[in-house]
A tleap script that builds the chain and sets N, CA, C and O, in Angstrom:
source leaprc.protein.ff14SB
mol = sequence {
  NMET THR LEU ALA HIE PRO ASP ASP GLU LEU
  SER LEU VAL ASP LEU LEU ASP ARG LEU LEU
  ALA GLY GLY VAL MET LEU THR GLY ASP ILE
  THR ILE SER LEU ALA ASP VAL ASP LEU VAL
  HIE VAL SER LEU ARG ALA LEU ILE SER SER
  VAL SER THR LEU MET GLU GLY GLN GLU THR
  ALA VAL PRO GLU ALA ALA LEU THR GLU ALA
  GLU LEU THR GLU VAL ARG ARG CALA
}
set mol.1.N position { 9.652 -15.418 -21.602 }
set mol.1.CA position { 8.617 -14.438 -21.463 }
set mol.1.C position { 7.780 -14.488 -22.733 }
set mol.1.O position { 8.229 -14.049 -23.792 }
set mol.2.N position { 6.579 -15.014 -22.633 }
set mol.2.CA position { 5.709 -15.093 -23.795 }
set mol.2.C position { 4.485 -14.227 -23.572 }
set mol.2.O position { 4.012 -14.073 -22.446 }
set mol.3.N position { 3.990 -13.675 -24.639 }
set mol.3.CA position { 2.796 -12.851 -24.583 }
set mol.3.C position { 1.587 -13.694 -24.951 }
set mol.3.O position { 1.713 -14.690 -25.664 }
set mol.4.N position { 0.412 -13.296 -24.464 }
set mol.4.CA position { -0.803 -14.040 -24.768 }
set mol.4.C position { -1.101 -14.020 -26.262 }
set mol.4.O position { -1.505 -15.033 -26.834 }
set mol.5.N position { -0.905 -12.889 -26.880 }
set mol.5.CA position { -1.125 -12.734 -28.316 }
set mol.5.C position { 0.143 -12.153 -28.921 }
set mol.5.O position { 0.679 -11.183 -28.384 }
set mol.6.N position { 0.643 -12.712 -30.019 }
set mol.6.CA position { 1.883 -12.205 -30.604 }
set mol.6.C position { 1.807 -10.739 -31.016 }
set mol.6.O position { 2.835 -10.066 -31.090 }
set mol.7.N position { 0.597 -10.234 -31.287 }
set mol.7.CA position { 0.457 -8.842 -31.711 }
set mol.7.C position { 0.470 -7.868 -30.536 }
set mol.7.O position { 0.582 -6.659 -30.741 }
set mol.8.N position { 0.357 -8.378 -29.304 }
set mol.8.CA position { 0.354 -7.506 -28.127 }
set mol.8.C position { 1.720 -6.860 -27.945 }
set mol.8.O position { 2.756 -7.476 -28.195 }
set mol.9.N position { 1.698 -5.609 -27.506 }
set mol.9.CA position { 2.949 -4.918 -27.205 }
set mol.9.C position { 3.199 -5.000 -25.707 }
set mol.9.O position { 2.262 -4.966 -24.910 }
set mol.10.N position { 4.441 -5.104 -25.338 }
set mol.10.CA position { 4.825 -5.163 -23.937 }
set mol.10.C position { 5.065 -3.733 -23.461 }
set mol.10.O position { 5.972 -3.060 -23.950 }
set mol.11.N position { 4.256 -3.266 -22.510 }
set mol.11.CA position { 4.415 -1.908 -22.008 }
set mol.11.C position { 5.529 -1.873 -20.967 }
set mol.11.O position { 5.960 -2.914 -20.471 }
set mol.12.N position { 5.980 -0.690 -20.647 }
set mol.12.CA position { 7.048 -0.518 -19.662 }
set mol.12.C position { 6.615 -1.037 -18.294 }
set mol.12.O position { 7.418 -1.628 -17.572 }
set mol.13.N position { 5.360 -0.822 -17.936 }
set mol.13.CA position { 4.855 -1.296 -16.647 }
set mol.13.C position { 4.876 -2.820 -16.597 }
set mol.13.O position { 5.266 -3.399 -15.583 }
set mol.14.N position { 4.460 -3.477 -17.684 }
set mol.14.CA position { 4.493 -4.943 -17.733 }
set mol.14.C position { 5.918 -5.464 -17.628 }
set mol.14.O position { 6.175 -6.444 -16.929 }
set mol.15.N position { 6.840 -4.814 -18.319 }
set mol.15.CA position { 8.240 -5.224 -18.283 }
set mol.15.C position { 8.812 -5.098 -16.874 }
set mol.15.O position { 9.465 -6.019 -16.384 }
set mol.16.N position { 8.569 -3.957 -16.218 }
set mol.16.CA position { 9.060 -3.761 -14.850 }
set mol.16.C position { 8.432 -4.758 -13.883 }
set mol.16.O position { 9.109 -5.264 -12.987 }
set mol.17.N position { 7.145 -5.043 -14.057 }
set mol.17.CA position { 6.469 -6.013 -13.201 }
set mol.17.C position { 7.108 -7.388 -13.326 }
set mol.17.O position { 7.326 -8.061 -12.319 }
set mol.18.N position { 7.405 -7.806 -14.527 }
set mol.18.CA position { 8.019 -9.123 -14.742 }
set mol.18.C position { 9.455 -9.168 -14.228 }
set mol.18.O position { 9.885 -10.180 -13.673 }
set mol.19.N position { 10.198 -8.074 -14.410 }
set mol.19.CA position { 11.576 -8.047 -13.918 }
set mol.19.C position { 11.624 -8.073 -12.395 }
set mol.19.O position { 12.429 -8.796 -11.810 }
set mol.20.N position { 10.760 -7.283 -11.750 }
set mol.20.CA position { 10.758 -7.244 -10.293 }
set mol.20.C position { 10.227 -8.535 -9.687 }
set mol.20.O position { 10.635 -8.916 -8.590 }
set mol.21.N position { 9.325 -9.212 -10.385 }
set mol.21.CA position { 8.788 -10.476 -9.877 }
set mol.21.C position { 9.876 -11.545 -9.821 }
set mol.21.O position { 9.876 -12.377 -8.913 }
set mol.22.N position { 10.791 -11.535 -10.769 }
set mol.22.CA position { 11.856 -12.536 -10.792 }
set mol.22.C position { 13.161 -12.041 -10.216 }
set mol.22.O position { 13.961 -12.839 -9.728 }
set mol.23.N position { 13.392 -10.750 -10.260 }
set mol.23.CA position { 14.635 -10.174 -9.781 }
set mol.23.C position { 15.670 -10.064 -10.885 }
set mol.23.O position { 15.680 -10.861 -11.823 }
set mol.24.N position { 16.532 -9.077 -10.769 }
set mol.24.CA position { 17.574 -8.828 -11.758 }
set mol.24.C position { 18.871 -8.541 -11.014 }
set mol.24.O position { 18.882 -7.777 -10.049 }
set mol.25.N position { 19.956 -9.150 -11.458 }
set mol.25.CA position { 21.275 -8.891 -10.890 }
set mol.25.C position { 22.089 -8.130 -11.918 }
set mol.25.O position { 22.286 -8.609 -13.035 }
set mol.26.N position { 22.565 -6.948 -11.550 }
set mol.26.CA position { 23.390 -6.134 -12.430 }
set mol.26.C position { 24.804 -6.085 -11.872 }
set mol.26.O position { 24.994 -5.882 -10.673 }
set mol.27.N position { 25.794 -6.270 -12.736 }
set mol.27.CA position { 27.190 -6.170 -12.320 }
set mol.27.C position { 27.952 -5.340 -13.335 }
set mol.27.O position { 27.584 -5.276 -14.508 }
set mol.28.N position { 29.000 -4.715 -12.876 }
set mol.28.CA position { 29.825 -3.935 -13.784 }
set mol.28.C position { 31.128 -3.536 -13.117 }
set mol.28.O position { 31.227 -3.483 -11.891 }
set mol.29.N position { 32.109 -3.261 -13.931 }
set mol.29.CA position { 33.415 -2.813 -13.451 }
set mol.29.C position { 33.805 -1.554 -14.205 }
set mol.29.O position { 33.630 -1.464 -15.420 }
set mol.30.N position { 34.336 -0.581 -13.473 }
set mol.30.CA position { 34.806 0.664 -14.070 }
set mol.30.C position { 36.251 0.864 -13.639 }
set mol.30.O position { 36.576 0.773 -12.456 }
set mol.31.N position { 37.106 1.135 -14.602 }
set mol.31.CA position { 38.502 1.434 -14.306 }
set mol.31.C position { 38.851 2.776 -14.928 }
set mol.31.O position { 38.672 2.984 -16.128 }
set mol.32.N position { 39.349 3.680 -14.103 }
set mol.32.CA position { 39.796 4.987 -14.587 }
set mol.32.C position { 41.312 4.957 -14.611 }
set mol.32.O position { 41.964 4.724 -13.593 }
set mol.33.N position { 41.857 5.197 -15.795 }
set mol.33.CA position { 43.317 5.152 -15.923 }
set mol.33.C position { 43.808 6.392 -16.655 }
set mol.33.O position { 43.072 7.030 -17.407 }
set mol.34.N position { 45.065 6.711 -16.415 }
set mol.34.CA position { 45.719 7.854 -17.045 }
set mol.34.C position { 47.102 7.397 -17.485 }
set mol.34.O position { 47.892 6.934 -16.662 }
set mol.35.N position { 47.399 7.521 -18.765 }
set mol.35.CA position { 48.686 7.108 -19.333 }
set mol.35.C position { 48.968 5.636 -19.022 }
set mol.35.O position { 50.073 5.280 -18.615 }
set mol.36.N position { 47.960 4.790 -19.219 }
set mol.36.CA position { 48.057 3.347 -18.980 }
set mol.36.C position { 48.373 2.977 -17.531 }
set mol.36.O position { 48.898 1.896 -17.264 }
set mol.37.N position { 48.055 3.873 -16.602 }
set mol.37.CA position { 48.205 3.594 -15.177 }
set mol.37.C position { 46.806 3.616 -14.565 }
set mol.37.O position { 46.121 4.638 -14.599 }
set mol.38.N position { 46.388 2.478 -14.005 }
set mol.38.CA position { 45.068 2.404 -13.385 }
set mol.38.C position { 45.060 3.221 -12.098 }
set mol.38.O position { 45.835 2.958 -11.178 }
set mol.39.N position { 44.175 4.214 -12.046 }
set mol.39.CA position { 44.084 5.067 -10.867 }
set mol.39.C position { 42.957 4.625 -9.930 }
set mol.39.O position { 43.133 4.590 -8.712 }
set mol.40.N position { 41.808 4.290 -10.504 }
set mol.40.CA position { 40.641 3.918 -9.704 }
set mol.40.C position { 39.967 2.719 -10.351 }
set mol.40.O position { 39.764 2.690 -11.564 }
set mol.41.N position { 39.622 1.730 -9.533 }
set mol.41.CA position { 38.858 0.573 -10.012 }
set mol.41.C position { 37.624 0.435 -9.127 }
set mol.41.O position { 37.736 0.311 -7.908 }
set mol.42.N position { 36.446 0.459 -9.749 }
set mol.42.CA position { 35.184 0.349 -9.023 }
set mol.42.C position { 34.453 -0.889 -9.524 }
set mol.42.O position { 34.269 -1.061 -10.729 }
set mol.43.N position { 34.039 -1.743 -8.606 }
set mol.43.CA position { 33.263 -2.932 -8.936 }
set mol.43.C position { 31.849 -2.719 -8.410 }
set mol.43.O position { 31.653 -2.502 -7.214 }
set mol.44.N position { 30.870 -2.780 -9.301 }
set mol.44.CA position { 29.484 -2.503 -8.943 }
set mol.44.C position { 28.649 -3.776 -9.026 }
set mol.44.O position { 28.772 -4.549 -9.976 }
set mol.45.N position { 27.799 -3.985 -8.025 }
set mol.45.CA position { 26.863 -5.096 -8.036 }
set mol.45.C position { 25.559 -4.621 -7.417 }
set mol.45.O position { 25.552 -4.027 -6.339 }
set mol.46.N position { 24.449 -4.886 -8.110 }
set mol.46.CA position { 23.141 -4.459 -7.618 }
set mol.46.C position { 22.121 -5.565 -7.842 }
set mol.46.O position { 22.067 -6.169 -8.913 }
set mol.47.N position { 21.322 -5.820 -6.831 }
set mol.47.CA position { 20.217 -6.760 -6.923 }
set mol.47.C position { 18.937 -5.945 -6.896 }
set mol.47.O position { 18.661 -5.238 -5.927 }
set mol.48.N position { 18.155 -6.045 -7.965 }
set mol.48.CA position { 16.904 -5.301 -8.068 }
set mol.48.C position { 15.765 -6.305 -8.059 }
set mol.48.O position { 15.673 -7.168 -8.933 }
set mol.49.N position { 14.900 -6.183 -7.060 }
set mol.49.CA position { 13.779 -7.106 -6.924 }
set mol.49.C position { 12.739 -6.467 -6.026 }
set mol.49.O position { 13.029 -5.505 -5.314 }
set mol.50.N position { 11.532 -6.997 -6.059 }
set mol.50.CA position { 10.510 -6.514 -5.140 }
set mol.50.C position { 10.755 -7.141 -3.769 }
set mol.50.O position { 11.335 -8.222 -3.669 }
set mol.51.N position { 10.316 -6.467 -2.728 }
set mol.51.CA position { 10.508 -6.966 -1.370 }
set mol.51.C position { 9.767 -8.287 -1.184 }
set mol.51.O position { 10.277 -9.196 -0.530 }
set mol.52.N position { 8.570 -8.398 -1.754 }
set mol.52.CA position { 7.805 -9.642 -1.590 }
set mol.52.C position { 8.518 -10.826 -2.236 }
set mol.52.O position { 8.454 -11.940 -1.716 }
set mol.53.N position { 9.194 -10.602 -3.359 }
set mol.53.CA position { 9.946 -11.673 -4.009 }
set mol.53.C position { 11.114 -12.111 -3.134 }
set mol.53.O position { 11.391 -13.304 -3.018 }
set mol.54.N position { 11.795 -11.155 -2.520 }
set mol.54.CA position { 12.922 -11.490 -1.649 }
set mol.54.C position { 12.469 -12.227 -0.396 }
set mol.54.O position { 13.144 -13.152 0.057 }
set mol.55.N position { 11.335 -11.829 0.166 }
set mol.55.CA position { 10.870 -12.426 1.413 }
set mol.55.C position { 10.256 -13.804 1.205 }
set mol.55.O position { 10.350 -14.650 2.094 }
set mol.56.N position { 9.627 -14.058 0.050 }
set mol.56.CA position { 8.961 -15.351 -0.144 }
set mol.56.C position { 9.946 -16.473 -0.422 }
set mol.56.O position { 9.657 -17.628 -0.109 }
set mol.57.N position { 11.088 -16.171 -0.993 }
set mol.57.CA position { 12.042 -17.224 -1.322 }
set mol.57.C position { 13.196 -17.253 -0.351 }
set mol.57.O position { 14.184 -16.545 -0.546 }
set mol.58.N position { 13.094 -18.053 0.689 }
set mol.58.CA position { 14.173 -18.146 1.667 }
set mol.58.C position { 15.360 -18.928 1.139 }
set mol.58.O position { 16.444 -18.859 1.718 }
set mol.59.N position { 15.180 -19.689 0.028 }
set mol.59.CA position { 16.303 -20.423 -0.541 }
set mol.59.C position { 17.305 -19.485 -1.204 }
set mol.59.O position { 18.460 -19.859 -1.412 }
set mol.60.N position { 16.872 -18.266 -1.540 }
set mol.60.CA position { 17.764 -17.268 -2.113 }
set mol.60.C position { 18.321 -16.437 -0.972 }
set mol.60.O position { 17.564 -15.780 -0.257 }
set mol.61.N position { 19.605 -16.456 -0.795 }
set mol.61.CA position { 20.229 -15.724 0.300 }
set mol.61.C position { 20.232 -14.234 0.008 }
set mol.61.O position { 20.576 -13.814 -1.096 }
set mol.62.N position { 19.848 -13.434 0.996 }
set mol.62.CA position { 19.871 -11.982 0.897 }
set mol.62.C position { 20.957 -11.494 1.840 }
set mol.62.O position { 20.933 -11.823 3.026 }
set mol.63.N position { 21.915 -10.713 1.335 }
set mol.63.CA position { 22.959 -10.203 2.223 }
set mol.63.C position { 22.343 -9.357 3.334 }
set mol.63.O position { 21.496 -8.504 3.069 }
set mol.64.N position { 22.765 -9.590 4.570 }
set mol.64.CA position { 22.204 -8.857 5.702 }
set mol.64.C position { 22.458 -7.361 5.590 }
set mol.64.O position { 21.669 -6.569 6.104 }
set mol.65.N position { 23.530 -6.957 4.937 }
set mol.65.CA position { 23.835 -5.538 4.793 }
set mol.65.C position { 22.819 -4.831 3.911 }
set mol.65.O position { 22.688 -3.610 3.989 }
set mol.66.N position { 22.088 -5.574 3.064 }
set mol.66.CA position { 21.116 -4.972 2.158 }
set mol.66.C position { 19.774 -4.727 2.838 }
set mol.66.O position { 18.903 -4.084 2.253 }
set mol.67.N position { 19.587 -5.225 4.062 }
set mol.67.CA position { 18.316 -5.095 4.755 }
set mol.67.C position { 18.388 -4.013 5.818 }
set mol.67.O position { 19.442 -3.771 6.405 }
set mol.68.N position { 17.247 -3.360 6.061 }
set mol.68.CA position { 17.170 -2.418 7.166 }
set mol.68.C position { 17.080 -3.211 8.462 }
set mol.68.O position { 16.871 -4.423 8.434 }
set mol.69.N position { 17.235 -2.542 9.582 }
set mol.69.CA position { 17.193 -3.231 10.876 }
set mol.69.C position { 15.838 -3.895 11.107 }
set mol.69.O position { 15.787 -5.002 11.643 }
set mol.70.N position { 14.735 -3.243 10.715 }
set mol.70.CA position { 13.399 -3.823 10.889 }
set mol.70.C position { 13.226 -5.057 10.011 }
set mol.70.O position { 12.672 -6.060 10.461 }
set mol.71.N position { 13.693 -4.996 8.761 }
set mol.71.CA position { 13.598 -6.146 7.860 }
set mol.71.C position { 14.450 -7.298 8.368 }
set mol.71.O position { 14.039 -8.456 8.295 }
set mol.72.N position { 15.625 -6.988 8.879 }
set mol.72.CA position { 16.524 -8.010 9.403 }
set mol.72.C position { 15.898 -8.717 10.607 }
set mol.72.O position { 16.005 -9.937 10.731 }
set mol.73.N position { 15.245 -7.959 11.493 }
set mol.73.CA position { 14.564 -8.544 12.644 }
set mol.73.C position { 13.438 -9.463 12.195 }
set mol.73.O position { 13.255 -10.540 12.762 }
set mol.74.N position { 12.673 -9.044 11.171 }
set mol.74.CA position { 11.568 -9.861 10.671 }
set mol.74.C position { 12.072 -11.146 10.024 }
set mol.74.O position { 11.458 -12.200 10.192 }
set mol.75.N position { 13.181 -11.076 9.286 }
set mol.75.CA position { 13.746 -12.265 8.652 }
set mol.75.C position { 14.234 -13.241 9.709 }
set mol.75.O position { 14.062 -14.449 9.553 }
set mol.76.N position { 14.838 -12.746 10.777 }
set mol.76.CA position { 15.344 -13.621 11.838 }
set mol.76.C position { 14.211 -14.309 12.593 }
set mol.76.O position { 14.382 -15.426 13.079 }
set mol.77.N position { 13.032 -13.638 12.697 }
set mol.77.CA position { 11.875 -14.233 13.362 }
set mol.77.C position { 11.276 -15.367 12.550 }
set mol.77.O position { 10.715 -16.304 13.119 }
set mol.78.N position { 11.386 -15.300 11.228 }
set mol.78.CA position { 10.738 -16.290 10.341 }
set mol.78.C position { 11.418 -17.626 10.354 }
set mol.78.O position { 10.984 -18.546 9.660 }
savepdb mol mol.pdb
quit
């Protein structure tokens, strides 16, 4: 990610635009334990991207569970 001029500041809107244009994958694990006994383990995964980015790149697989019924129908037609 390079700026046109080194003195330019990257605004929050520019940052979000660039992140959504390429997509971001977030993962994390949370374990809740008491007295060294694991009680709850949660595995989190999130794909953050713009819809146009997801639809234009068919080489990137999108889980069907992440799409609404209308989006799923449109993807199957393409």
